[in-house]
N, C-alpha and C positions, 0 to 999 in steps of 0.2 A: 509343267502342266498348269493350265489356267483354271482358276476356280472363282466363281462369282456366287455370292450368297446374300440372302436377306434374312435377318434374325429378328423375329418379333415385330415385323413391319406393320405399322398401323398408320392410317391416314383417313381424315374426314374432310370432305369438300362440301361447302354449303350446308353443313349440318348433317350430311349423310356419310355414313361409314363406307369408304371405298375399299380400303384394305383393313382386314380384321385379324391381326395376329398372324401374319404370313411368315412361315419358316420354310425356306427353300435353299438348297445348295445345288449349283450346277458345276460339275467337275468336267472340264474339257479333256480331250475333244469329244464332240458328239452333237447331235441335232435333237433339240427338244421342241416339241410343239405345245403351245399353250392354247387351250380351247375353252369354250364356255359361252353362254348366251350373252346378248348385248347387256352392257352394264355390269358385267361380272367382276371387273377390275383388272382385266388383262392389260390394257394400254397403260393404266396407272402403274401396274407392276413393272412393265418394261421401262417406263420413264424414271421410276425410282432406281432401277438397276443401272440406268445410264446416268444417274445423278442429275437429271433434268428436273425432277421433282423431289423435294426433300420430305421424307415421311415424318409424321408427328411423333412417332415412337419407333424404336428399334434401330438396327444398324444394317448398312449395306457394305459388304466387304469384297475386295478384289485381292485374291491370293492372301487372304487373312489381314489385309490392311484396309482401314476405313477409307471408303471411296472419296470422302470429302477432304482427306489429307493429300490427295494427289493433285499436282498442278494441272490446270485445264489442258495444257498441251500434252502432258503425259497421259492423262485420262483419254484424250481423243486418239492418241496413238494406240492405246490398248483396247478401247471399246468403240465400235462403230454402231451408230443408231440410225435406223431407217424409219422415219415417221409414216403414219398412215396417210395423211393428206397434206403433204408439205406444199408451200407456196413459193414460186419463183418470182423474185422481185425485179430481176434484171433480164434483158433479152440476150442471154448468153448463148453461145453455141454449145452443142453437146460436148465437144472436146473441152471447152473451158469449164463447163459445169462439172464434168468428171474430174478435171484437174484440181478442183477445189478439195477433193479428197486427200491431196498430198500436203495441204497446208500444215497439219500437225508435224510434219517431218522437215519443214523449211524454217530457216531463220527469218526474222522480219525483213521484208522487202527482197528476199532472195528469189531467184528464178529457178524453176524446176531443172534438175540436172538429168543426166542420162538415165540413172536408176528410176527417177520419178517418171520420166516419159515412158520408160518400159512398163512400169506399173500401170500407168494410164492406158497404154495400148492393150495390156492384158485384160484390164477391166472392161474395155470397150468390146474386145473380142468375145469375152466370156458371156456378155449380155447381148450379143448379136447386134451391136450398134456401130461397128467400124464404118459402115457405109453412110452413116448419118452424122459423122463427126463434125461436119461443117454446117449442119442444120441448126437454126435457132431453136432452142429447147421449147419455147412457147408455141411453136408451130407443130410440135409432135402430137400424135394421138395420145390418149390417156395411157394406153399400155406401153407405148414407146417412152413416154415421160417417166413412168414408173421404173422401167428398166434403166433409164439414164440415172435416176436417183440411186438405184441399187449399185450401178457401176461406180458412182462417186464414193460410196461406202467401201466397195471392194478395192478401189484404187489406194485407199489409205492403208491397206494390208493390216487391219487390226486382228489381234488374236481372237477377239470376241466380237460377234455381230448380233445385235438385237434388231429384229425386224417386225414391224407391226403390220400384219396383213399384206405381205409383199406380193401376193398373187391376186389381190382383189380386182385390179383393173385389167388383168391379162386374159388373152384368149386361151383356149385349151392347150395349144401347142406351146406357147411361151410360159404358161403356168407349169407345165411339165419340165420345160427346160430350166426354169428358175429353180425349181425344187431339185432337179438333178444337180444344178450348180451348188446349191446349199449342201446337198448330200456329198458332193465332191469336196467342198471346203471342209466339212466335218471330218471326212475320211483323211484329209490332208493335215489334220491337227488343229482345226479351229473349233472353238466353242460357239455354237449357233443356237439362239433361242428365238423362235418365231411364233407370232400369233396367227392362228389359222381358223377359218370357219368351215373349210372343206374337210370333213372328218375322214373321208376315204384317203385323201392325200396325206393327212396326218398318220393314218394307219400304215400307209405304204412307205413313207419316206423317213419317219422319225424313229429315233432310238427310244425315246421317252415321251410320254404325253402327260401334261399337267392339266387337270380339269378344275376350273374355277367357277364359283357362283357366289354372288353377293359378298365379294371381297374375301372369300375363304377358299381353301383348297379342299375340294370334294374327293379327289382321287389323284393318284400320282404313281406311274409305273410304266412298264412296257406297253406298246400300243395294243397288242392282242389281249392283255389283261384288262385294259381300260374299256375295250370294245365289249367285253363280257360283264363289266361291272354294272350292277343295277343303278348306281349313281348317275350313269350317263343318261338314261331315259328320264330319271327323276329330275335331273338338273335341267335338261332341255324341254321337258314336257312332251317328248316325242318317242314313239315306239320305232325302233330301228330294225330294218331288214339287214341280214348279214349273208348275202350270197357270196359265192366264189366264182371267179372268172379266170380261166387259164392258170389255176393254181394260186391266184392272189385273192385274199379276203377283201371284200368291200364292206362299207358301212354306209347305208343309205337311210335318210329320214323317210319313214313310211307313212305314219299317220299321227295326228296330234293325240296326245293324251291329256289328262288333267294338268292344268297349269302348275308348274313347280312352285 
């Protein structure tokens, strides 16, 4: 079982506290959604968990081992990270872009083998990109490009995936398909932690929701518990409507309240 934890995580950027004594443990498998207003520290938390940003204080552990003690290639095999607004510097085809996800599994200068190509094909199919494999990635729409970047992460077959707003640029159909894919990965034994702004999707797909504000954890628990927690409205400064549609609970921002 994969476990990822941050103990006493603290970080200040530009004189502003971004993480303020974060204690969180993610025991896989499962799908956790991290929610909160802009500037709450969600992206910074994911970057620390991925060892892309080093906290000023505290520890990040992978299966009880300090993340900094892992070799970069080993860390990349175990943890996949999908950034919110990545930049593509080369005019790669979709197939070559997704193939980059296999680099942690290859020796220097080695070519992908049969198992690598199979993993790439599965990643393309799971993100509905097989027909675009020969397209230049820079010619894709924003949503197609977002799916290609996710396919690159999936191709690496990491046990843990950290994704920062993976549905932000997607249309409603692909938003549902991507969250269905994350749900399937979690049910198949992966540990998934994603930042979400759509609270209804978090309520529907996640096993656990972590609510952040101003670098602190305001609430942490099952989605239905978080939906009824007064901290939700207090944190967002919004009164939420909680209708039910075909047996599914929804969580909709209804009206502004006093600023948090």
